C-alpha positions as CSV (number, residue, x, y, z in Angstrom):
1,M,-0.3,0.0,0.0
2,D,2.8,2.6,1.0
3,I,4.6,1.9,-2.4
4,E,1.7,2.4,-4.2
5,R,0.9,5.5,-2.8
6,R,4.5,6.5,-3.3
7,E,3.8,5.6,-7.1
8,R,0.9,7.9,-7.5
9,R,2.9,10.6,-5.5
10,D,5.5,10.4,-7.8
11,I,3.3,10.5,-10.9
12,L,1.6,13.5,-9.7
13,P,4.2,15.9,-11.1
14,E,4.1,14.5,-14.6
15,I,0.3,14.7,-14.8
16,E,0.6,18.7,-13.6
17,G,3.1,18.9,-16.5
18,L,0.7,17.3,-19.2
19,V,-1.8,19.5,-17.9
20,D,0.1,22.7,-18.2
21,L,1.2,21.5,-22.0
22,I,-2.4,20.5,-23.2
23,F,-3.4,24.0,-21.5
24,G,-0.8,25.8,-23.1
25,L,-1.2,24.3,-26.4
26,A,-4.9,25.2,-26.5
27,L,-4.1,28.9,-25.8
28,S,-1.7,28.8,-28.5
29,I,-3.6,27.4,-30.5
30,G,-6.7,30.2,-30.1
31,A,-3.6,32.7,-30.8
32,L,-3.1,30.8,-33.9
33,I,-6.5,31.1,-35.3
34,L,-6.6,35.2,-34.2
35,I,-3.3,35.8,-36.2
36,N,-5.0,33.8,-39.5
37,T,-8.2,35.4,-39.5
38,V,-8.5,38.3,-41.6
39,P,-11.6,40.3,-40.7
40,K,-13.3,42.4,-43.3
41,D,-13.9,45.9,-41.1
42,S,-13.2,47.2,-37.9
43,E,-16.4,45.8,-36.7
44,E,-15.0,41.9,-37.2
45,I,-11.7,43.0,-35.8
46,L,-13.5,43.9,-32.3
47,Q,-15.8,41.0,-32.5
48,D,-12.4,39.0,-33.3
49,L,-10.7,40.3,-30.4
50,L,-13.5,40.2,-28.0
51,A,-14.1,36.2,-28.9
52,F,-10.5,35.6,-28.5
53,T,-10.4,37.5,-24.8
54,Y,-13.7,35.1,-23.8
55,G,-11.8,32.2,-24.9
56,F,-8.5,33.0,-23.2
57,I,-10.1,34.3,-19.7
58,I,-12.5,30.7,-19.5
59,L,-9.2,28.6,-20.3
60,V,-7.1,30.1,-17.7
61,F,-9.9,30.5,-15.1
62,I,-10.5,26.6,-15.8
63,W,-6.2,26.1,-15.3
64,E,-5.7,27.9,-12.4
65,E,-8.7,26.2,-10.5
66,V,-7.4,22.5,-12.0
67,T,-3.9,23.6,-10.8
68,K,-5.2,24.6,-7.6
69,E,-7.0,21.3,-7.0
70,M,-3.9,19.1,-8.0
71,I,-2.1,21.0,-5.4
72,L,-4.4,19.9,-3.0
73,F,-4.8,16.5,-3.8
74,K,-1.2,15.5,-2.9
75,V,-2.0,12.0,-3.9
76,E,-3.6,10.9,-7.5
77,T,-5.8,8.0,-7.6
78,T,-7.0,6.1,-10.2
79,G,-10.3,7.4,-11.1
80,M,-9.1,11.0,-10.5
81,L,-6.6,10.2,-13.4
82,R,-8.9,8.9,-15.5
83,V,-11.1,12.0,-14.9
84,T,-8.1,14.2,-15.6
85,Y,-7.5,12.8,-19.0
86,I,-11.2,13.4,-19.5
87,L,-10.7,17.0,-18.9
88,L,-7.7,17.3,-20.7
89,F,-9.6,16.1,-23.8
90,L,-12.1,18.4,-23.4
91,V,-9.5,21.4,-23.2
92,A,-8.1,20.0,-26.5
93,L,-11.5,20.3,-28.3
94,E,-12.4,23.9,-27.0
95,P,-9.8,25.6,-29.8
96,Y,-11.8,23.4,-32.5
97,L,-15.2,24.0,-31.3
98,F,-14.5,27.7,-30.5
99,N,-13.3,28.7,-34.1
100,L,-16.2,26.9,-35.6
101,V,-18.5,29.5,-33.3
102,T,-16.5,32.8,-34.0
103,Q,-15.5,32.3,-37.7
104,H,-17.3,34.4,-39.9
105,T,-17.9,32.5,-43.1
106,V,-19.4,29.2,-41.2
107,A,-23.0,28.1,-42.6
108,S,-25.9,29.0,-40.1
109,N,-27.0,25.5,-39.1
110,V,-23.2,24.4,-38.6
111,D,-23.1,27.5,-36.3
112,E,-25.7,26.4,-34.2
113,I,-24.7,22.9,-33.8
114,A,-21.1,23.7,-33.0
115,S,-22.5,26.6,-30.5
116,M,-24.0,23.8,-28.8
117,L,-21.0,21.4,-28.5
118,Y,-19.3,24.3,-27.2
119,A,-21.5,24.5,-24.9
120,A,-21.7,21.3,-24.0
121,D,-18.0,20.9,-23.9
122,L,-17.4,24.0,-21.3
123,A,-20.4,22.4,-19.3
124,S,-18.5,19.1,-19.1
125,L,-15.5,20.9,-18.0
126,M,-17.2,22.6,-15.1
127,V,-18.4,19.3,-14.3
128,V,-15.3,18.2,-13.9
129,L,-14.1,20.7,-11.4
130,A,-17.2,20.4,-9.5
131,F,-16.0,16.9,-9.2
132,F,-12.6,17.8,-8.4
133,A,-14.1,20.2,-5.7
134,Q,-16.2,17.3,-4.2
135,K,-13.2,15.2,-3.6
136,I,-11.4,18.0,-1.8
137,I,-14.6,18.2,0.3
138,G,-14.9,14.7,1.1
139,G,-11.1,14.5,2.6
140,A,-8.8,14.0,-0.5
141,G,-5.7,15.5,0.3
142,N,-6.2,15.8,4.2
143,N,-6.8,19.4,3.9
144,S,-8.0,21.8,6.4
145,P,-11.8,22.9,7.3
146,H,-11.3,26.0,5.8
147,V,-10.1,24.7,2.3
148,R,-13.1,22.1,2.5
149,K,-15.3,25.1,3.3
150,M,-14.3,27.2,0.4
151,Y,-14.7,24.2,-2.4
152,R,-17.7,23.7,-1.2
153,Q,-18.8,27.1,-2.1
154,K,-16.6,26.6,-5.3
155,R,-18.8,23.5,-5.8
156,Q,-21.6,25.5,-6.2
157,V,-20.3,27.9,-8.7
158,F,-19.1,25.3,-10.9
159,V,-22.3,23.8,-10.8
160,F,-24.0,26.9,-11.6
161,Q,-21.7,27.4,-14.4
162,A,-22.2,24.0,-15.9
163,S,-26.2,24.6,-15.6
164,V,-26.1,27.7,-17.2
165,F,-23.9,26.2,-20.4
166,I,-26.3,23.2,-20.3
167,V,-29.5,25.5,-20.3
168,S,-27.9,27.3,-23.1
169,M,-28.1,24.6,-25.6
170,L,-31.8,24.9,-25.6
171,P,-33.0,26.1,-29.1
172,V,-34.9,29.2,-27.7
173,F,-31.5,30.6,-27.0
174,W,-30.6,30.3,-30.5
175,E,-33.4,31.6,-32.0
176,F,-33.8,34.8,-30.1
177,G,-31.2,37.8,-28.9
178,I,-30.7,41.2,-28.0
179,S,-29.3,43.6,-30.2
180,G,-28.6,40.9,-32.7
181,T,-26.6,38.9,-29.9
182,K,-28.0,35.5,-29.6
183,L,-29.2,34.9,-25.8
184,R,-26.8,31.5,-26.4
185,F,-23.8,33.8,-26.4
186,I,-25.5,36.5,-23.6
187,L,-25.8,33.1,-21.4
188,W,-22.0,32.1,-21.7
189,I,-20.8,35.6,-20.9
190,L,-22.9,35.5,-17.7
191,A,-21.3,32.1,-16.6
192,P,-17.7,33.8,-15.7
193,I,-19.0,37.0,-14.7
194,V,-20.9,35.4,-12.0
195,A,-17.4,33.5,-11.2
196,L,-15.6,36.7,-11.2
197,F,-18.2,38.5,-8.6
198,W,-18.0,35.3,-6.5
199,G,-14.6,35.4,-6.3
200,F,-14.3,39.2,-5.3
201,G,-16.9,38.7,-2.8
202,R,-15.1,35.7,-1.1
203,R,-11.7,37.5,-0.7
204,Q,-13.5,40.6,0.6
205,R,-15.4,38.6,3.2
206,E,-11.9,36.8,4.2
207,K,-10.0,40.0,4.3
208,R,-13.0,41.5,7.0
209,Q,-12.7,38.5,8.8
210,T,-9.2,38.8,9.2
211,E,-9.3,42.2,10.3
212,I,-11.5,41.8,12.9
213,P,-9.7,42.1,16.2
214,S,-9.3,38.9,18.6
215,E,-11.2,40.0,22.1
């Protein structure tokens, strides 16, 4: 048993290196896609920059969370390794699907299907993050009660984000829009904004708690 634990502990840095490699490649592919895009006017330039920024933020957010969770695991189990491989597959798919959604010449029916697949990809990534958070809550890594409490809150955010992406796949959110923007895309923007405000609020609460003088 001790030998098996040591082997799992030894493989953790290699898995972390693979995770960094896949995320780095996904970000690089996104940049290459942007470089090879030839916009027709200033409006398309702005759209391309905003789309690239969104994809960049999503990947960096997931990358950061996965890195934090792996540090807390300390030891990888066989089940968690398999889920990590699934996560890397989903990350590798992201640039391809995102390119189909954002390119200007794609057929409308392909665009709709691609956007549904992209939403499913992001929802699956959030489910994986929630799974990892649940493992930490359950005691993986023997972390402190404060860390487990924080990941209970994070799990709720991950589940909320996954739910938003799943709901956005409904056809009604593709058929209607606001000022020319599909409701599906608006929901996609909502998910990371909620995560951003949650993170800011959590840091502010922790700051206030540390500033309270002990009696």
